Structures are given as structure tokens and as C-alpha cells.
Backbone as JSON Lines, residues from 0, in Angstrom:
{"i":0,"aa":"M","n":[-71.11,-22.31,-6.96],"ca":[-71.22,-21.03,-7.62],"c":[-70.0,-20.17,-7.28]}
{"i":1,"aa":"I","n":[-69.62,-19.37,-8.25],"ca":[-68.58,-18.35,-8.05],"c":[-69.27,-17.0,-8.09]}
{"i":2,"aa":"V","n":[-69.01,-16.17,-7.11],"ca":[-69.42,-14.77,-7.14],"c":[-68.15,-13.97,-7.38]}
{"i":3,"aa":"W","n":[-68.01,-13.44,-8.58],"ca":[-66.79,-12.7,-8.95],"c":[-67.05,-11.22,-8.71]}
{"i":4,"aa":"L","n":[-66.24,-10.62,-7.85],"ca":[-66.33,-9.19,-7.57],"c":[-65.21,-8.49,-8.32]}
{"i":5,"aa":"N","n":[-65.59,-7.82,-9.38],"ca":[-64.66,-7.12,-10.23],"c":[-64.67,-5.63,-9.87]}
{"i":6,"aa":"G","n":[-63.77,-4.88,-10.44],"ca":[-63.69,-3.44,-10.19],"c":[-62.25,-3.02,-10.12]}
{"i":7,"aa":"T","n":[-62.03,-1.74,-10.05],"ca":[-60.65,-1.26,-10.02],"c":[-59.99,-1.54,-8.69]}
{"i":8,"aa":"F","n":[-58.69,-1.36,-8.67],"ca":[-57.9,-1.59,-7.46],"c":[-58.23,-0.51,-6.44]}
{"i":9,"aa":"G","n":[-58.63,-0.94,-5.25],"ca":[-58.98,0.01,-4.19],"c":[-60.46,0.35,-4.13]}
{"i":10,"aa":"A","n":[-61.28,-0.31,-4.95],"ca":[-62.71,0.01,-4.98],"c":[-63.48,-0.55,-3.8]}
{"i":11,"aa":"G","n":[-62.92,-1.56,-3.15],"ca":[-63.61,-2.18,-2.02],"c":[-64.03,-3.61,-2.28]}
{"i":12,"aa":"K","n":[-63.43,-4.26,-3.28],"ca":[-63.8,-5.64,-3.61],"c":[-63.53,-6.58,-2.43]}
{"i":13,"aa":"T","n":[-62.34,-6.49,-1.85],"ca":[-61.98,-7.4,-0.77],"c":[-62.82,-7.15,0.47]}
{"i":14,"aa":"S","n":[-63.04,-5.88,0.8],"ca":[-63.88,-5.56,1.96],"c":[-65.3,-6.07,1.76]}
{"i":15,"aa":"T","n":[-65.82,-5.9,0.55],"ca":[-67.17,-6.39,0.24],"c":[-67.2,-7.91,0.28]}
{"i":16,"aa":"A","n":[-66.15,-8.55,-0.26],"ca":[-66.08,-10.02,-0.24],"c":[-66.08,-10.55,1.2]}
{"i":17,"aa":"N","n":[-65.31,-9.91,2.06],"ca":[-65.26,-10.35,3.46],"c":[-66.63,-10.24,4.12]}
{"i":18,"aa":"E","n":[-67.35,-9.18,3.82],"ca":[-68.71,-9.04,4.37],"c":[-69.65,-10.08,3.76]}
{"i":19,"aa":"L","n":[-69.48,-10.35,2.48],"ca":[-70.36,-11.29,1.8],"c":[-70.22,-12.7,2.38]}
{"i":20,"aa":"V","n":[-68.99,-13.13,2.66],"ca":[-68.83,-14.48,3.21],"c":[-69.39,-14.59,4.63]}
{"i":21,"aa":"R","n":[-69.52,-13.46,5.3],"ca":[-70.13,-13.49,6.64],"c":[-71.63,-13.75,6.59]}
{"i":22,"aa":"I","n":[-72.27,-13.31,5.49],"ca":[-73.73,-13.42,5.45],"c":[-74.24,-14.54,4.55]}
{"i":23,"aa":"L","n":[-73.37,-15.13,3.72],"ca":[-73.8,-16.24,2.87],"c":[-73.33,-17.56,3.49]}
{"i":24,"aa":"P","n":[-74.25,-18.4,3.88],"ca":[-73.87,-19.68,4.49],"c":[-72.99,-20.5,3.53]}
{"i":25,"aa":"G","n":[-71.89,-21.02,4.06],"ca":[-71.02,-21.87,3.27],"c":[-70.13,-21.15,2.28]}
{"i":26,"aa":"A","n":[-70.14,-19.82,2.29],"ca":[-69.31,-19.07,1.35],"c":[-67.9,-18.93,1.9]}
{"i":27,"aa":"R","n":[-66.94,-18.84,1.0],"ca":[-65.55,-18.62,1.38],"c":[-64.86,-17.79,0.32]}
{"i":28,"aa":"I","n":[-63.8,-17.11,0.73],"ca":[-63.02,-16.29,-0.19],"c":[-62.14,-17.19,-1.05]}
{"i":29,"aa":"Y","n":[-62.15,-16.92,-2.34],"ca":[-61.21,-17.53,-3.28],"c":[-60.51,-16.37,-3.98]}
{"i":30,"aa":"D","n":[-59.26,-16.13,-3.64],"ca":[-58.54,-14.97,-4.17],"c":[-57.64,-15.4,-5.32]}
{"i":31,"aa":"P","n":[-58.02,-15.08,-6.56],"ca":[-57.2,-15.44,-7.72],"c":[-55.8,-14.83,-7.7]}
{"i":32,"aa":"A","n":[-55.59,-13.77,-6.94],"ca":[-54.26,-13.16,-6.85],"c":[-53.26,-14.14,-6.23]}
{"i":33,"aa":"V","n":[-53.73,-15.06,-5.41],"ca":[-52.83,-16.04,-4.8],"c":[-52.22,-16.94,-5.88]}
{"i":34,"aa":"V","n":[-52.99,-17.23,-6.92],"ca":[-52.45,-18.0,-8.04],"c":[-51.32,-17.2,-8.7]}
{"i":35,"aa":"G","n":[-51.51,-15.91,-8.85],"ca":[-50.45,-15.05,-9.4],"c":[-49.23,-15.02,-8.52]}
{"i":36,"aa":"T","n":[-49.42,-14.97,-7.22],"ca":[-48.3,-14.98,-6.27],"c":[-47.51,-16.28,-6.41]}
{"i":37,"aa":"M","n":[-48.21,-17.38,-6.54],"ca":[-47.55,-18.67,-6.73],"c":[-46.73,-18.66,-8.02]}
{"i":38,"aa":"L","n":[-47.28,-18.1,-9.09],"ca":[-46.56,-18.08,-10.36],"c":[-45.31,-17.21,-10.29]}
{"i":39,"aa":"R","n":[-45.33,-16.16,-9.47],"ca":[-44.15,-15.29,-9.34],"c":[-42.94,-16.08,-8.83]}
{"i":40,"aa":"H","n":[-43.2,-17.18,-8.13],"ca":[-42.11,-18.02,-7.62],"c":[-41.62,-19.02,-8.66]}
{"i":41,"aa":"V","n":[-42.4,-19.18,-9.73],"ca":[-42.09,-20.19,-10.73],"c":[-41.63,-19.58,-12.06]}
{"i":42,"aa":"L","n":[-42.27,-18.5,-12.47],"ca":[-41.99,-17.88,-13.77],"c":[-41.09,-16.67,-13.59]}
{"i":43,"aa":"S","n":[-40.19,-16.5,-14.52],"ca":[-39.25,-15.38,-14.39],"c":[-39.38,-14.35,-15.51]}
{"i":44,"aa":"D","n":[-40.13,-14.66,-16.57],"ca":[-40.24,-13.68,-17.64],"c":[-40.99,-12.45,-17.13]}
{"i":45,"aa":"P","n":[-40.48,-11.27,-17.48],"ca":[-41.06,-10.04,-16.92],"c":[-42.45,-9.74,-17.51]}
{"i":46,"aa":"V","n":[-43.36,-9.41,-16.62],"ca":[-44.69,-8.97,-17.02],"c":[-45.09,-7.81,-16.11]}
{"i":47,"aa":"G","n":[-45.98,-6.96,-16.6],"ca":[-46.46,-5.85,-15.79],"c":[-47.44,-6.3,-14.72]}
{"i":48,"aa":"D","n":[-48.13,-7.39,-14.99],"ca":[-49.16,-7.91,-14.1],"c":[-49.16,-9.43,-14.26]}
{"i":49,"aa":"F","n":[-49.29,-10.16,-13.17],"ca":[-49.27,-11.62,-13.28],"c":[-50.39,-12.14,-14.16]}
{"i":50,"aa":"Q","n":[-51.47,-11.36,-14.34],"ca":[-52.54,-11.79,-15.23],"c":[-52.05,-11.94,-16.67]}
{"i":51,"aa":"D","n":[-50.93,-11.28,-17.0],"ca":[-50.39,-11.35,-18.36],"c":[-49.69,-12.68,-18.64]}
{"i":52,"aa":"W","n":[-49.36,-13.46,-17.61],"ca":[-48.78,-14.77,-17.86],"c":[-49.88,-15.7,-18.37]}
{"i":53,"aa":"P","n":[-49.7,-16.3,-19.52],"ca":[-50.74,-17.19,-20.06],"c":[-51.21,-18.29,-19.11]}
{"i":54,"aa":"P","n":[-50.35,-18.88,-18.26],"ca":[-50.87,-19.92,-17.36],"c":[-51.82,-19.4,-16.27]}
{"i":55,"aa":"W","n":[-51.77,-18.1,-15.97],"ca":[-52.57,-17.59,-14.86],"c":[-54.06,-17.86,-15.06]}
{"i":56,"aa":"R","n":[-54.58,-17.54,-16.22],"ca":[-56.03,-17.64,-16.42],"c":[-56.54,-19.07,-16.32]}
{"i":57,"aa":"P","n":[-55.95,-20.05,-17.02],"ca":[-56.46,-21.42,-16.83],"c":[-56.21,-21.97,-15.42]}
{"i":58,"aa":"L","n":[-55.13,-21.54,-14.78],"ca":[-54.9,-22.0,-13.41],"c":[-55.93,-21.42,-12.44]}
{"i":59,"aa":"V","n":[-56.37,-20.2,-12.67],"ca":[-57.44,-19.62,-11.84],"c":[-58.7,-20.46,-11.97]}
{"i":60,"aa":"V","n":[-59.02,-20.83,-13.2],"ca":[-60.22,-21.64,-13.45],"c":[-60.08,-23.02,-12.8]}
{"i":61,"aa":"Q","n":[-58.97,-23.69,-13.06],"ca":[-58.8,-25.04,-12.54],"c":[-58.71,-25.07,-11.01]}
{"i":62,"aa":"T","n":[-58.06,-24.07,-10.45],"ca":[-57.98,-24.0,-8.99],"c":[-59.37,-23.79,-8.4]}
{"i":63,"aa":"A","n":[-60.13,-22.9,-9.0],"ca":[-61.51,-22.68,-8.53],"c":[-62.31,-23.96,-8.62]}
{"i":64,"aa":"A","n":[-62.17,-24.67,-9.74],"ca":[-62.93,-25.91,-9.93],"c":[-62.56,-26.95,-8.87]}
{"i":65,"aa":"E","n":[-61.27,-27.09,-8.6],"ca":[-60.83,-28.08,-7.61],"c":[-61.24,-27.69,-6.2]}
{"i":66,"aa":"V","n":[-61.1,-26.42,-5.87],"ca":[-61.51,-25.96,-4.54],"c":[-63.01,-26.16,-4.37]}
{"i":67,"aa":"H","n":[-63.78,-25.79,-5.39],"ca":[-65.23,-25.95,-5.3],"c":[-65.63,-27.42,-5.22]}
{"i":68,"aa":"R","n":[-64.96,-28.26,-5.98],"ca":[-65.26,-29.69,-5.93],"c":[-65.01,-30.22,-4.51]}
{"i":69,"aa":"Y","n":[-64.01,-29.71,-3.85],"ca":[-63.66,-30.16,-2.5],"c":[-64.58,-29.56,-1.44]}
{"i":70,"aa":"T","n":[-64.89,-28.25,-1.56],"ca":[-65.62,-27.56,-0.5],"c":[-67.11,-27.4,-0.77]}
{"i":71,"aa":"G","n":[-67.49,-27.31,-2.04],"ca":[-68.86,-26.97,-2.37],"c":[-69.13,-25.53,-1.97]}
{"i":72,"aa":"G","n":[-70.36,-25.17,-1.91],"ca":[-70.73,-23.82,-1.47],"c":[-70.42,-22.75,-2.5]}
{"i":73,"aa":"I","n":[-70.29,-21.55,-2.0],"ca":[-70.06,-20.38,-2.84],"c":[-68.63,-19.9,-2.64]}
{"i":74,"aa":"L","n":[-67.93,-19.69,-3.75],"ca":[-66.61,-19.08,-3.71],"c":[-66.76,-17.62,-4.13]}
{"i":75,"aa":"V","n":[-66.25,-16.74,-3.31],"ca":[-66.31,-15.3,-3.6],"c":[-64.92,-14.87,-4.03]}
{"i":76,"aa":"A","n":[-64.81,-14.42,-5.28],"ca":[-63.52,-14.09,-5.88],"c":[-63.41,-12.57,-6.08]}
{"i":77,"aa":"P","n":[-62.69,-11.89,-5.18],"ca":[-62.49,-10.45,-5.37],"c":[-61.24,-10.21,-6.22]}
{"i":78,"aa":"A","n":[-61.45,-9.92,-7.5],"ca":[-60.29,-9.74,-8.38],"c":[-60.66,-8.86,-9.56]}
{"i":79,"aa":"A","n":[-59.8,-7.9,-9.84],"ca":[-59.99,-7.03,-10.99],"c":[-59.68,-7.79,-12.27]}
{"i":80,"aa":"L","n":[-60.61,-7.78,-13.18],"ca":[-60.41,-8.28,-14.54],"c":[-60.79,-7.13,-15.47]}
{"i":81,"aa":"L","n":[-59.8,-6.39,-15.92],"ca":[-60.08,-5.18,-16.69],"c":[-59.76,-5.32,-18.17]}
{"i":82,"aa":"R","n":[-59.27,-6.47,-18.58],"ca":[-59.02,-6.74,-19.99],"c":[-60.08,-7.72,-20.47]}
{"i":83,"aa":"P","n":[-60.85,-7.35,-21.49],"ca":[-61.98,-8.2,-21.89],"c":[-61.57,-9.61,-22.3]}
{"i":84,"aa":"E","n":[-60.41,-9.76,-22.95],"ca":[-60.01,-11.11,-23.36],"c":[-59.67,-11.98,-22.16]}
{"i":85,"aa":"Y","n":[-59.14,-11.4,-21.09],"ca":[-58.84,-12.18,-19.88],"c":[-60.14,-12.56,-19.18]}
{"i":86,"aa":"A","n":[-61.06,-11.63,-19.1],"ca":[-62.35,-11.93,-18.47],"c":[-63.06,-13.03,-19.26]}
{"i":87,"aa":"R","n":[-63.05,-12.92,-20.58],"ca":[-63.7,-13.93,-21.41],"c":[-63.07,-15.31,-21.16]}
{"i":88,"aa":"Q","n":[-61.74,-15.38,-21.12],"ca":[-61.08,-16.67,-20.88],"c":[-61.47,-17.26,-19.53]}
{"i":89,"aa":"I","n":[-61.5,-16.42,-18.51],"ca":[-61.85,-16.9,-17.16],"c":[-63.31,-17.38,-17.12]}
{"i":90,"aa":"F","n":[-64.23,-16.55,-17.59],"ca":[-65.64,-16.9,-17.45],"c":[-66.06,-18.03,-18.38]}
{"i":91,"aa":"E","n":[-65.47,-18.1,-19.57],"ca":[-65.73,-19.26,-20.44],"c":[-65.14,-20.52,-19.82]}
{"i":92,"aa":"G","n":[-63.97,-20.39,-19.18],"ca":[-63.36,-21.54,-18.51],"c":[-64.21,-22.03,-17.35]}
{"i":93,"aa":"L","n":[-64.73,-21.1,-16.56],"ca":[-65.6,-21.49,-15.44],"c":[-66.86,-22.17,-15.94]}
{"i":94,"aa":"A","n":[-67.43,-21.67,-17.04],"ca":[-68.61,-22.31,-17.61],"c":[-68.27,-23.71,-18.12]}
{"i":95,"aa":"A","n":[-67.09,-23.88,-18.71],"ca":[-66.69,-25.18,-19.24],"c":[-66.54,-26.24,-18.15]}
{"i":96,"aa":"V","n":[-66.17,-25.81,-16.94],"ca":[-66.08,-26.76,-15.82],"c":[-67.37,-26.76,-15.0]}
{"i":97,"aa":"Q","n":[-68.4,-26.18,-15.58],"ca":[-69.76,-26.18,-15.02],"c":[-69.87,-25.51,-13.67]}
{"i":98,"aa":"L","n":[-69.15,-24.39,-13.53],"ca":[-69.29,-23.57,-12.33],"c":[-70.14,-22.35,-12.69]}
{"i":99,"aa":"A","n":[-71.32,-22.28,-12.1],"ca":[-72.16,-21.1,-12.31],"c":[-71.45,-19.89,-11.75]}
{"i":100,"aa":"T","n":[-71.53,-18.78,-12.45],"ca":[-70.82,-17.58,-12.04],"c":[-71.74,-16.38,-12.09]}
{"i":101,"aa":"R","n":[-71.69,-15.58,-11.04],"ca":[-72.33,-14.25,-11.05],"c":[-71.21,-13.24,-10.98]}
{"i":102,"aa":"H","n":[-71.22,-12.33,-11.91],"ca":[-70.14,-11.36,-12.09],"c":[-70.67,-9.97,-11.73]}
{"i":103,"aa":"F","n":[-70.11,-9.39,-10.68],"ca":[-70.5,-8.06,-10.22],"c":[-69.3,-7.13,-10.34]}
{"i":104,"aa":"V","n":[-69.57,-5.88,-10.65],"ca":[-68.54,-4.84,-10.6],"c":[-68.84,-3.96,-9.41]}
{"i":105,"aa":"V","n":[-67.88,-3.9,-8.48],"ca":[-67.97,-3.01,-7.33],"c":[-67.49,-1.65,-7.84]}
{"i":106,"aa":"H","n":[-68.45,-0.79,-8.13],"ca":[-68.18,0.49,-8.79],"c":[-68.4,1.66,-7.83]}
{"i":107,"aa":"A","n":[-67.62,2.7,-8.02],"ca":[-67.86,3.98,-7.34],"c":[-67.42,5.07,-8.3]}
{"i":108,"aa":"D","n":[-67.99,6.25,-8.15],"ca":[-67.55,7.33,-9.04],"c":[-66.09,7.66,-8.75]}
{"i":109,"aa":"E","n":[-65.45,8.31,-9.71],"ca":[-64.0,8.48,-9.62],"c":[-63.57,9.29,-8.4]}
{"i":110,"aa":"D","n":[-64.29,10.32,-8.03],"ca":[-63.91,11.09,-6.84],"c":[-63.92,10.2,-5.59]}
{"i":111,"aa":"E","n":[-64.92,9.34,-5.49],"ca":[-65.0,8.43,-4.35],"c":[-63.87,7.39,-4.4]}
{"i":112,"aa":"L","n":[-63.57,6.89,-5.59],"ca":[-62.46,5.94,-5.72],"c":[-61.16,6.56,-5.25]}
{"i":113,"aa":"I","n":[-60.9,7.78,-5.68],"ca":[-59.67,8.47,-5.27],"c":[-59.65,8.66,-3.76]}
{"i":114,"aa":"R","n":[-60.8,9.04,-3.19],"ca":[-60.86,9.21,-1.74],"c":[-60.57,7.89,-1.04]}
{"i":115,"aa":"R","n":[-61.18,6.79,-1.5],"ca":[-60.96,5.48,-0.87],"c":[-59.49,5.06,-0.96]}
{"i":116,"aa":"I","n":[-58.91,5.27,-2.12],"ca":[-57.52,4.87,-2.31],"c":[-56.61,5.65,-1.37]}
{"i":117,"aa":"W","n":[-56.79,6.97,-1.3],"ca":[-55.91,7.78,-0.45],"c":[-56.14,7.55,1.04]}
{"i":118,"aa":"H","n":[-57.34,7.12,1.41],"ca":[-57.64,6.91,2.83],"c":[-57.44,5.47,3.29]}
{"i":119,"aa":"D","n":[-56.99,4.6,2.4],"ca":[-56.75,3.21,2.77],"c":[-55.39,3.13,3.47]}
{"i":120,"aa":"R","n":[-55.41,3.04,4.79],"ca":[-54.18,3.0,5.6],"c":[-53.62,1.59,5.74]}
{"i":121,"aa":"T","n":[-54.26,0.62,5.08],"ca":[-53.76,-0.75,5.17],"c":[-52.69,-1.04,4.14]}
{"i":122,"aa":"V","n":[-52.46,-0.1,3.22],"ca":[-51.45,-0.3,2.17],"c":[-50.47,0.87,2.17]}
{"i":123,"aa":"P","n":[-49.24,0.63,1.7],"ca":[-48.27,1.74,1.64],"c":[-48.63,2.75,0.55]}
{"i":124,"aa":"Q","n":[-48.04,3.94,0.64],"ca":[-48.31,4.99,-0.34],"c":[-47.96,4.54,-1.75]}
{"i":125,"aa":"E","n":[-46.94,3.74,-1.89],"ca":[-46.56,3.23,-3.22],"c":[-47.73,2.47,-3.85]}
{"i":126,"aa":"T","n":[-48.42,1.66,-3.06],"ca":[-49.58,0.92,-3.54],"c":[-50.72,1.87,-3.86]}
{"i":127,"aa":"Q","n":[-50.91,2.89,-3.03],"ca":[-51.95,3.88,-3.32],"c":[-51.69,4.54,-4.68]}
{"i":128,"aa":"R","n":[-50.45,4.94,-4.92],"ca":[-50.11,5.56,-6.21],"c":[-50.33,4.59,-7.36]}
{"i":129,"aa":"W","n":[-49.95,3.32,-7.17],"ca":[-50.14,2.3,-8.2],"c":[-51.63,2.16,-8.52]}
{"i":130,"aa":"R","n":[-52.46,2.14,-7.5],"ca":[-53.91,2.04,-7.71],"c":[-54.43,3.24,-8.5]}
{"i":131,"aa":"L","n":[-53.96,4.42,-8.15],"ca":[-54.39,5.63,-8.87],"c":[-53.98,5.57,-10.34]}
{"i":132,"aa":"E","n":[-52.79,5.05,-10.61],"ca":[-52.31,4.94,-11.99],"c":[-53.16,3.98,-12.82]}
{"i":133,"aa":"H","n":[-53.89,3.08,-12.18],"ca":[-54.7,2.11,-12.9],"c":[-56.16,2.54,-13.09]}
{"i":134,"aa":"L","n":[-56.49,3.74,-12.64],"ca":[-57.87,4.22,-12.84],"c":[-58.21,4.38,-14.32]}
{"i":135,"aa":"A","n":[-57.25,4.77,-15.13],"ca":[-57.51,4.94,-16.56],"c":[-57.91,3.6,-17.19]}
{"i":136,"aa":"G","n":[-57.25,2.52,-16.79],"ca":[-57.62,1.2,-17.29],"c":[-59.03,0.8,-16.88]}
{"i":137,"aa":"Y","n":[-59.41,1.19,-15.67],"ca":[-60.78,0.91,-15.21],"c":[-61.78,1.73,-16.02]}
{"i":138,"aa":"R","n":[-61.48,3.01,-16.24],"ca":[-62.38,3.84,-17.06],"c":[-62.59,3.2,-18.43]}
{"i":139,"aa":"A","n":[-61.52,2.72,-19.03],"ca":[-61.62,2.07,-20.34],"c":[-62.48,0.8,-20.25]}
{"i":140,"aa":"A","n":[-62.32,0.02,-19.18],"ca":[-63.08,-1.22,-19.02],"c":[-64.57,-0.95,-18.85]}
{"i":141,"aa":"L","n":[-64.93,0.23,-18.37],"ca":[-66.35,0.55,-18.21],"c":[-67.08,0.59,-19.54]}
{"i":142,"aa":"G","n":[-66.34,0.59,-20.64],"ca":[-66.96,0.51,-21.96],"c":[-67.53,-0.87,-22.26]}
{"i":143,"aa":"W","n":[-66.94,-1.92,-21.71],"ca":[-67.42,-3.28,-21.99],"c":[-67.98,-4.01,-20.77]}
{"i":144,"aa":"L","n":[-67.59,-3.62,-19.57],"ca":[-68.06,-4.34,-18.38],"c":[-69.58,-4.39,-18.22]}
{"i":145,"aa":"P","n":[-70.32,-3.3,-18.51],"ca":[-71.79,-3.39,-18.33],"c":[-72.44,-4.46,-19.19]}
{"i":146,"aa":"G","n":[-71.79,-4.89,-20.26],"ca":[-72.35,-5.93,-21.1],"c":[-72.13,-7.34,-20.57]}
{"i":147,"aa":"V","n":[-71.26,-7.49,-19.58],"ca":[-70.93,-8.84,-19.09],"c":[-71.08,-8.99,-17.58]}
{"i":148,"aa":"A","n":[-71.4,-7.9,-16.89],"ca":[-71.45,-7.95,-15.42],"c":[-72.59,-7.08,-14.91]}
{"i":149,"aa":"E","n":[-72.95,-7.34,-13.66],"ca":[-73.92,-6.48,-12.97],"c":[-73.12,-5.39,-12.27]}
{"i":150,"aa":"I","n":[-73.42,-4.14,-12.6],"ca":[-72.72,-3.01,-12.0],"c":[-73.43,-2.65,-10.7]}
{"i":151,"aa":"L","n":[-72.67,-2.63,-9.62],"ca":[-73.22,-2.24,-8.32],"c":[-72.55,-0.93,-7.91]}
{"i":152,"aa":"D","n":[-73.3,0.14,-7.94],"ca":[-72.75,1.45,-7.57],"c":[-72.64,1.51,-6.05]}
{"i":153,"aa":"T","n":[-71.4,1.52,-5.58],"ca":[-71.14,1.53,-4.14],"c":[-70.66,2.9,-3.67]}
{"i":154,"aa":"T","n":[-70.85,3.92,-4.5],"ca":[-70.35,5.25,-4.15],"c":[-70.8,5.65,-2.76]}
{"i":155,"aa":"R","n":[-72.04,5.35,-2.42],"ca":[-72.59,5.75,-1.12],"c":[-72.92,4.55,-0.23]}
{"i":156,"aa":"L","n":[-72.31,3.4,-0.53],"ca":[-72.57,2.2,0.26],"c":[-71.32,1.79,1.03]}
{"i":157,"aa":"T","n":[-71.53,1.27,2.21],"ca":[-70.44,0.63,2.95],"c":[-70.24,-0.76,2.35]}
{"i":158,"aa":"P","n":[-69.11,-1.41,2.63],"ca":[-68.95,-2.8,2.17],"c":[-70.07,-3.72,2.68]}
{"i":159,"aa":"A","n":[-70.51,-3.53,3.9],"ca":[-71.59,-4.37,4.43],"c":[-72.88,-4.15,3.64]}
{"i":160,"aa":"E","n":[-73.19,-2.9,3.32],"ca":[-74.39,-2.62,2.52],"c":[-74.26,-3.2,1.12]}
{"i":161,"aa":"A","n":[-73.08,-3.09,0.52],"ca":[-72.85,-3.66,-0.81],"c":[-73.02,-5.17,-0.77]}
{"i":162,"aa":"A","n":[-72.49,-5.81,0.26],"ca":[-72.61,-7.27,0.4],"c":[-74.08,-7.68,0.54]}
{"i":163,"aa":"R","n":[-74.84,-6.93,1.31],"ca":[-76.28,-7.25,1.47],"c":[-77.0,-7.1,0.12]}
{"i":164,"aa":"E","n":[-76.65,-6.09,-0.66],"ca":[-77.25,-5.89,-1.97],"c":[-76.91,-7.08,-2.9]}
{"i":165,"aa":"I","n":[-75.66,-7.49,-2.9],"ca":[-75.27,-8.63,-3.73],"c":[-75.98,-9.89,-3.28]}
{"i":166,"aa":"A","n":[-76.01,-10.14,-1.98],"ca":[-76.7,-11.32,-1.46],"c":[-78.18,-11.31,-1.87]}
{"i":167,"aa":"G","n":[-78.79,-10.14,-1.83],"ca":[-80.18,-10.04,-2.26],"c":[-80.36,-10.36,-3.74]}
{"i":168,"aa":"R","n":[-79.41,-9.98,-4.55],"ca":[-79.48,-10.27,-5.99],"c":[-79.24,-11.74,-6.29]}
{"i":169,"aa":"L","n":[-78.5,-12.4,-5.42],"ca":[-78.24,-13.83,-5.64],"c":[-79.51,-14.64,-5.39]}
């Protein structure tokens, strides 16, 4: 199974994923961004986001399939998918390779998101500003995400509490 934790940048997906793998036996982090990092070493055409490279989406699916075939268990994927066509390609691809997927959105109200982004001392200010600039894209995605994912309001939850809620839903 894949547990996909979606949401805007800085919402707490990675923190929640780390807590989730602590409480789910056999679970491990599968970070699709690593596939993008690998592609940055191979592809040179300019894109705003590595998700825009056409090979990224099928490689995310195939890498997940191969890792799961090797390890079994649950793969927890903390990654923002804010474009509906990219999400559709990923989730249809995972279904085609027979990987069951639960798709959650780690959501918080905008004031809380801004607070989390500005108080995240693990990233430079440039990254904080970049995350803030992408809030509009997240707001737009909220128009279609409720139709394809389970929305988990984490406005007043710690990552550990959010992970326990997700584990309970699984």
C-alpha cells in the first residue's frame, strides 16, 4: 500500500510521514522528490518544478512499484501534487501496477500554514518565501482535492496526532 500525504509546501507532510512510519509496522518513507532530484542531474531543459518533466510521473510510479515489490509493507509518500493532471497520472499509474493507495491531504487553515512556514527553522528564508508563494496554487487545488483525497484538518493537530488519525483511518 501507498499512503500519499499531499498538501502545500510547509504544511507538515514530512513531519507527519515520519511520525506515521514510527507507528505503522513495516512502513517506510518513499519520497518522490528524490526522483526529481535524480532527474535534475540528467535533464537540462528548464522547468519551474521537476514535476513538470514528463518522465517524473511514470518514474515515481515505477520506482514505488519496484521498492514495494522489494520491501513490501506500506510506503508513505509525503509529496505535494497540486495539479490534477499530475495527480491523476500518478494515482492511475499506481493502480495499474496494482498498488493500493490511500490519498490524504495534510491541511491547515491559511493563517496556520503561514505561521508554520515562518516558524520552520529547518529551512532557509528563501525556502520559506518560496513556500508562501505557492499558497495560491494550494488554494486553487482545494477546488478538486476533496473529490480525490481524504482531507485531514491539522490546524490544531501536532504531526504525531495527525499520524495517529491517519493510522486510525487505515
